[in-house]
N, C-alpha and C positions, 0 to 999 in steps of 0.2 A: 504705476503702483507698484510697489514691491511684492514680489511673489511671495504668497503666504508659505510655501513648502518648497524645499529643495526637490523638484520633481524627478532629478536623475537618481537621487539616493532612495527616494521613495519608490520609484519604479523598479529599483534592484532589490528591494524586499521580496522575501519568500511567499509564496501562496500559503494559505491557511494549513493545506494538508502537507507540505513541505516543512513548515515551522513545527507542526505537530510530531513528525517523523524525528526531528532533532531533540524534542522534549521528551521523547519516549527513553532516551538514553538512561540506564538506570541511576547514575549518579546526579542527575540533573535535579530531581525532587529534593535530594540531600542538601544540594547547594541552594535551592529555593528556601528550605526550611532553616538553614545555617547562616552563611555570611549575608545572603541578600536579606533575609528578615532582619537580621541584625542591623544592617545599614539603614533599613527603613525606621526601626524602633529608635535607633541613635539619635537621628536627626527629626523624630516626630512626624517623617512623611507618611506614615501609615495612617494618620488622621485624615488626610484629604486624598492620598493617592495610592494606588496599588501597582503591583507588577503587571505587566501586558506582555503576552506573546506576541511580538510584533509581526505583522503581515499585511500585505497589501490588499485593498479592495478593488481597484481600477487602475488603468493606465493613465496616469496624469500628465497633462501637457505642460508646458512652461508657464503658463498663466491660469492654471487651474488647481483646485485644491478639494478634498473631500470635506464638506461642511453638513452638519447635523442640524436640521430644524425640526424642533418638537419630536426628536427621536427617530426621524427618518433622514438617511444620509443622502447628499446629493453631490454630484460632481459639478462645482461652479466655476465660472471663470470671474476675472477681476471686475467686469461691469455687473455681473449679479451679486457680487459683494457689495459693490458701491451702492447698488439700490437698496440692499437690505440695510444698509448702515444708515441711508438717508431718512428711515423710519424710526430713528431713535435707538437703533441697536448696535451693537459691536460683535465682531466676530473673534473668538479668541480660541488659543489651542487648548485641547482637553486631552490629547494623546501626543506623546512624545516618542520618538525613534532614537535609538543608539546607532551611531554610524562612524567608522573612523575616529573614535574617541571623542565624540561629540554627541550632545543630546540635542536634538532638532524638533521643532513642530511638526506633527505627523498629520494629524485630524483636527478638525476645528468644530466650533458650535456657536450658534447664534444666541445671544443673551441681551437682555436690555442694556443700555449704555451705562446705567448707573450701578449695574451689578459687580460686585467685588468678585473675582475668581482666583482660586489659588494656582500657584506655579511652582515648581520644585525649586528650592533654594540652591544657590551655587554650590555652597559646601556640601549638600546631599548629592547633588550631580557629581561633583568630583569624587566623593567615596564610592557611589554607586558605580561609575565607569571603572574605578579601580578594582572593584569586587569583581565585575563582570570580566575584567581582562585577566585577572589572576585565576579565575576559575573556568576559563576557556568558553565563555558565554557571550562573548562580543557578538553583536547583531543579533543574538537571539531574543532578547528582552527590552522592552522599552518601559515607559511610565504611562499609566492611566489615572484619569481622575475618578474618584469614588462616586457612584451614583447614590441616589437615595436608598435604592435596595437592589438586589441581585436582578440581573438582566439577562435577556437573551436577544442576539440579534438574528434576524430570519429574513428570508426573501419573499416578499408579498407583490405579486405582479413583477414589475422592472425596479422596484424599490428596495433597499436595505432597511428594514425597520427594526428598532430597538424596542422591546416590549418587557414589562416587568415579568420576573419569573414566579413571584407570589408563592415560593416553595412548592410548587405543583410538580407531580411526577405523572401526569397524565399525558405528557408529550412523549414523542419517540426519542428517547435520550440517545440513541445510537446515531442520530442524525447530527448531533452537535458536539463540538469541542471545547474545552475549557480553555479561556485566553486571558482573563483578568483573575488576579489572586490577591486578596487581602490578607493583612496579618493584624494580630492584636497581642498585648503583652501577656494575657493569660493562656492563650492557646499556643503550643509550640509549633503547630503545623498550620500552613496557610488554609484559607477557605477559597473556594471557587465563587467569584463574584459576576463573572460574565461569561457568557458561551457565544460560540457562532455556529452558524449552519455549515454541514459539510458540503453536502451534493447540490441542493437547489439554492444555496445562498450563493450570491454573485460576487464570490471572491476570483478574481481571475489569476491564471498561473504567473508564476514569476516569468518576467521577460525572457523568452528564449533567446538561447546563445546561438541563433542562425543570423549569419551576416547579411549585410544589404550592400548593394553595389553602388558605384559612384552616382548612379542615375535615381538612387533612392528605392528601387525595388529590391525584393528579396533575391538573393542569390538562388539560382535556378538548379544549383547542384553539378552543373556540367563544366567541362573542361578545366577542372580543378588542377591537374598537373600542368598544363599550359599556363596558367595563372600563377602557380605557385614557382615555376621556373622562371618567370618573367619578373619576378619579385613582387607580384600583386595578389598575393594570397587573400582571399576573403577573410579567412580566420586569423589574420594577423592581429595580435594583441589578445587573443583568445587561447590559442594553442598552436604549436609549430608542427604544420603538416609534414615538413621535412624530417622530423623526428619519427612519425609514423611509418614514412616511406623508408627511412633507414633501418627500423627494426623490423620491418617485413623482408627487406633485401637480405639482412644479415641473417635471419632466422630461416628463410626458405631458400637461401642460396640462389636467388634470381633477381633481376632487375625489373622495377616496376615501369611499363612503358607507357601506360594510359590509366586513367582514372575516370571511366566513362560517366559515373554518378555517384554522388555522395547525397545521401537522405538522412534525416532525422526521425526518431521514434520518440517516446516520451522519456526514455531514460538513455538512448544509445544513438550513436551514429552508426549508419550503416554504409560502408564504402564498398563499392565494386571496382576491383583492379583487375588490370590485364598484366600479366608477367611475361618475361621474355622467353622462358624454357619450360613453361608448364601451364595447365589450364587455369582459367581465371578463378580468382578467389574472392571472398567477402570478408571484409574487417568489420567486425562490431566492438566499437570502442564506447565507453560511458561517457556521457556528455558531461557529468559532474567530475569534478576532480577533488580528491579528498585533501589535497594540499592547498586549496584555493582559500584566500581570506575569507571568512565568515561562511565556510563551507557549510551549508544545511541539507545535505542529501543523505542517503542512509549511511549510518556510521560504518568504520572500517571493521569493527567487529561482527557486524552482520554480512558485509561485503565478502570477506575472506572465505567463511564456509560455503556460502552460496556459490561462489565461482569454483571451489574445489568440489563441491557436488555435482555441478554441471559438468565439469571435466571427467568426473568419474563416469558419470552417465554416458556420455560420448564415447568414452573408452569401452565401456561394458557392452554397448549396443553396437560397435563397429562391425561386428560379424553377424548382426541380425538383419537382413536384407527387407524382411517384411515390415519392420518398424519405421524404417527410412530416416532414422537419426542423421542429423547432418555429419558430415566428416570434417572432423577438427584436426587442424593441422599443427596450430601452435596457440599458445595462451599465456597470459601473463597476470598474475595477481596484483591488485593495487598495492602501492606501498606508501605508507603516510610518514612523511619526513618529521623528525623530531624538532621541537621548538616552535615558537610563535608563527602564525602564517600572516604576515605583513604585506607580502608582495605577490604578484602572480607567479606561479610556479615557471621556472625555467625548463622544465621537463614535461613528459606525460606520464611520468611513473604513478601518479595519483590516480589514473584512469585504468580500469580493468580493460583487458584486451583479448579478443577470440579472433582467429583467423581459420575460415571454413573453406573447403572446396565449394565452388560456387555451383549451385543446382539450378537446371533451367526452371524458368517459371517466375511467377510473382505470387504475392498474397493478396487477400481479400478482392478476388474476382467475383464473388458469389453474385452481385447485383446485375451483373452482364450476362448471367448464364440463363439458358431456357429450362423449363421444367425438366427435360430429360436430361440435360446436362448436370443439373442440380442432383437428381436422382443418382447419377452416375457417381458424382462426386461423394454423396453421403455413403454410398455403398463402398466406395474406396476407403473412406474415412472409418467407416465400421470395421473394415477389413484390418486396417492398421490398429484400431484401438482393441480389437480382439487379439491380435498379435501379441500387443502389450500386455494384455490381461493373461494371456496364455504362456508369456514368457517365463522360463524356469530362473527365477532370480536366485543367484547363490547366495547361500546363508550368510557368508563371511561379509558380502556387501551389506546386506541387511542389517547385521549386528553392527556395523560401523554407523550407517546412516539413518536408521529407524528412528531413534530417540531424537538426533539431531533435526530431523526435518519434520518432527511434530509441530502443529500449530501451537500457539500460545494458548494456555500456560503449560509449560513442559515440565514433568518431573526431572529432579537432578539426576536421578539414577532409576534405572528400572530394576524392579524387585527380583526379577529371574531372567535368565538369558534369553535373548531373542530366539524365538522358535516358531515353527508353523504348526501351532497346536492350539487348542481351546483353552488349555491352561495359560498359556502366555496370553491369549487375548483377554482374557479375564482379568489377568494381572496388570495389563496394559490399561484396561478401563478404569480399574481401581486406582492405578498411580496417576492417571489424568484427572479423575475427579479428585482426588487427594491434593493435587497440585493446583487445581483451580479453586477449590473451596478448602481452605485450611480450617483453623479453628477461630472460634468467635473472637473478635478484636483483632485478627491477623489481617495483613492487606489482601484484598481480593481485586483481580484484575490487573490493570497496570498501575505503578506507583503514583503517576501523575494523576490518577482519579482520585487518589486520596480518600478511598473508600475501605471499610473494614467489613469482615464478615459479620452478618447479623444474625439473629437467632433463627430467622426463616430459612436462610439459606444453609445455615448450619443442619437444621432439621430435614432439609431437602437432600444434603449430602448423605444422610444416614439412610434416607429412603433409596436413594439411587444406588448405594452400595449394597444394600439387602436385595435389590432387585437383579443386579447384574448376573449373578449365576443362573438365574431363571430365564433369562433371555439369549442365553448363548446355546444354540441348539448342538446337540451331538453331531459329530463329524463322522458320517458313514465311511469315509475314505474314497466314496465315488465322486463326490462333489467337491471334496478339498476345500472345505469352507475356509479354513484358517491357514492355506498356503498364503505366502508372502508376496505381494504384488507391487510392482513398480507402478507409480501414477505419474502422468506427465504434469498435472497440476493447472494447465491452462490449455487444455485440448480444443483445437477449433481452427478455422479456416485462416485466422489472423496469425498463425504460428507455422503455415504450411506454405510451401513453394508449390505453385500450380501452374502447369502449362496445358496447352492444347495439342492433343495427338493428332496424327494423320487421318483420324476419323472424325475429327471435329468434336472430341471429347476431351473433358478434363482429365488431365493426369497429374497426382501428387507426386512431387519428386524427393521432397524432404520434409521433416518434422523437426523445428528447431525452438529453441528458448525454453530450455527445461529447468531454469533456475527457481521455479515453484514447485517442483516435483517433490513427492514424499514416497514412503512406503507403508502400506496397510495391510492387515489380513484381508483376504478375497471377500470376506463378508462385509467390509466397510468400502469397497472399492466404488468410486463414483464415474458413471459412464458419460458424464455430461460432454456434450458436443456443442460448441460455441459457433453459430452462423450470425444471423441479425437477431436471433433470440437463441436461448441455450435449450437444446434438446435434451430432456431427461427422461427418468422413468418415475413413475409414482410409487408408492411404498408396496405395491402389489407386482412391480416389474412392468406395469403397463405403459407404454409411450405416453410422455407428456411434454410441456414446454414452460419455461419460465423466463424472468426478465423480458417481459413483453412491453412494448413501447406504448406510451399512454395515448397515442391516437390510433392504435391498432382497430381495424374495423372487424366485424364478424367475419368477412370473407378472408381477411388476414389470419384471424385465428383458425379457420378451417385450412389454410394453407400451412400455417406453423404445425398443426397435428398431422398433416400429410408427410412433412419432413421428418417429424419425430417418429412416426410409423416406419418410414423407411430407413432411418438410421437405425432405431432399435431393433427392428426385426433382422436386418441385415446382420446386426452385432451379434444378437442371440443366435442366429443361425450358424455364425463362426465360432461362437463361444457359448455352448449350451449352458455350461456350469455357471456362466455369468448370472443367468436369469435365475437359477436355482439359488445362488448365493443371495441375489436380492431378496429373494421370496423368503428364504429361510432367516434372513438377518432383519426382518421388518423392524424389530423393536430395537435392536443393537444398533441399527443405523439411525433410526430416529434420535437416539440419545447421543450417538456420536455426532451426527451433522448438527444437533442442537448446541453441542459443546463447541462445535467448530464456528458456528454463526454467531456466537456471543462476541459482544465488542466491548464489554466491561461495564455497559450501563445497567442501573437498577438491579443489582444482584439480587436483591430480596425478592423483587417481582419476577425476575425471569427464571431464577432457580426455584422461587416457590412454586410456580407454575410447572416447572420439569418435576420438582418433588410430588405435585399433586397427581401428575400422570403416572408417576413412578407407583405411587399407592394403589391408583385405580387399576393399573396392569396386575399388581400383585394380587389384587382382589379377583380380578377377572382370571388370571391363571391358578387361583385357589391355593395361593401361597400364604401359609400361617405366617402372619407378620411377626408374632412374638417368637415363634420357632426360627425363623429366618434371621431374626436379631441374634438370638443365642449362636446360630451357625456362623454369622459373620463376626461376632466377637470372638469365637473361638479360633 
């Protein structure tokens, strides 16, 4: 039996999350509502078909395909398909992927044999592919068959199930990503026709670019230099290891004499290298190359400032021994070549590269530690975190990076110069809220959400703006509530090198991966420490924990609270002003973290609740609502 799907091309599709990242590029929605919509309408394809954000659901074997039966997706082999057909059915394509200038069947459905099913016409396919190529959307979008109504695909048990959406907003919208988009002649903008679940949904990740050896086993990461020099690089056809070696040798003026191990993280390769005339180093190089055909990673305009910020942090903290930031020796920003990306790149310029002095130790050793060792590690982490909070951040550094490193949605400009003052903090809040909730009818959230500001969100905005001056405490000068603080952004054992010292106690030797860092007034600093759960404080600065496993037992929760107390108490002992800032900024932190946690879904409901909280707080604070409205307007 002929295979239903080209499994090689299918397995090379991005994951749902990776596809959604590519769709976040601001110009993409204009392309959807412009030339892509035009080609659907030109051929009448909008009647039966819609645009599809193509992504993979499973790893498909040579004789398998994803087939839906009554709305439930199954991974079927050829025999299962034959059995289904024997009952008077047929298996037909309902979703098509674009790959290398072709439109190919991607996923299928079971229908009665006599049922007529629509398929894209050759003339539409030709124009569709041309539009994608001309607008840089090759490999991003495919074609889907329009269902009877809007739908949502979700995970129930081990199955992927498609259910009608029925215009309900009672579900957790933050957990779903739009994937199917319909068009009509009256509306100039697309409508979301289908969504897929983010976390619990069983979309597998894009096949990793980790090589296999001739015996079929995964490469163990060892003896890489020997393999490369014998002409047997496991990465042959993916990227040239010799180019990495050459770049290291040229910029560090040393010869690479061994590569003990190479490993992979979610976004980067980590390479341990021994050099001829200097201590060992670690190279961190991105696994994604912006010059790859159908590149679907973080866009170049996001990567460049992220790399620049991280480099600036390492340089800033180089002389701060208590913070233990890794020692950066060399870096290179990724370069995106001009022109179409048709072939595999012949260089590694499209991958960012960092070279660090290698610190002793490993990461993620938490589970193997005794309770006493864990307490010791938490105390050290608290000392590092307190040192970072207490660090006197240069104002010129903050002026350059504070707005750049804000979470979305960002104001285009800050209304007043960056300063460690209450006035600036108030202005920061106001500009952040105005950037997030603009005027009625304006876009809110991400352009890809295709949602506009409604009357409830607009009213909430006014309530929040009136509340802001009343929740910013006066700075006595002793607690320095508004001094500017550098945040790591992902503080935890997964970003630390940890060794065991002569006394059999864990010892932190470096803190790395600052690419998610930011700058905030002290009153908004987040003390979170990630272990197997996240150790945090509650609104009153008492120890607490979040991100708890679903199967956590009562005894587990007792243990988590013990860790939280050990970390938070040590932190506040080293930085008592931290505790005072959290307590004084209770309302401001509630609002700031609520803005940070919003992911673009249900703005009317989300901000309606936040606006109701603002009105309640003003009432509790004895704020005259009418007077505050006059003051804000002035």
